[in-house]
C-alpha positions as CSV (number, residue, x, y, z in Angstrom):
1,X,-0.2,0.1,-0.6
2,X,2.4,2.4,0.6
3,X,4.5,1.6,-1.9
4,X,1.3,3.0,-4.4
5,X,1.8,6.2,-3.0
6,X,6.3,6.4,-2.5
7,X,7.0,9.1,-6.1
8,X,9.3,6.5,-8.7
9,X,11.8,8.4,-7.9
10,X,12.0,5.7,-4.8
11,X,11.8,2.5,-6.1
12,X,15.3,3.1,-7.7
13,X,16.4,3.4,-4.2
14,X,14.5,-0.3,-2.7
15,X,16.5,-1.6,-5.7
16,X,19.2,-1.5,-3.7
17,X,18.3,-4.2,-0.5
18,X,17.2,-6.0,-3.5
19,X,20.2,-7.0,-5.7
20,X,22.7,-7.0,-2.6
21,X,20.4,-9.8,-1.7
22,X,20.7,-11.3,-5.4
23,X,23.9,-10.8,-5.2
24,X,24.4,-13.2,-1.5
25,X,22.1,-15.7,-3.7
26,X,23.9,-15.8,-7.1
27,X,27.5,-16.6,-4.2
28,X,25.5,-19.1,-2.1
29,X,24.5,-20.6,-5.5
30,X,28.4,-20.6,-7.4
31,X,29.8,-21.7,-4.6
32,X,27.8,-24.5,-3.5
33,X,27.2,-26.0,-7.4
34,X,31.0,-26.3,-8.2
35,X,32.0,-28.1,-10.5
36,X,34.3,-30.4,-8.2
37,X,31.1,-30.8,-5.5
38,X,29.4,-32.5,-8.1
39,X,28.3,-36.3,-8.1
40,X,29.9,-38.7,-10.4
41,X,28.1,-40.1,-13.7
42,X,27.6,-43.8,-12.8
43,X,27.4,-45.0,-16.9
44,X,24.2,-46.9,-18.1
45,X,24.5,-51.6,-18.7
46,X,22.5,-52.2,-21.7
47,X,19.5,-53.8,-20.6
48,X,17.8,-56.6,-22.9
49,X,14.2,-55.7,-24.0
50,X,12.1,-58.5,-23.2
51,X,11.0,-60.4,-26.7
52,X,7.1,-59.5,-26.8
53,X,6.9,-61.6,-29.5
54,X,4.9,-59.2,-32.1
55,X,7.3,-59.0,-35.7
């Protein structure tokens, strides 16, 4: 409700804390998703398909 009564110039000041929070979120996600911490994929083995009798 208060934001609707504020002039547009205040939105720029309100965007600064959001930008800082987004940078913190980006850093924390980047830190947890580093290549060294990614799980090693396993190779899949081929399983023969069951015969249905259709030709």
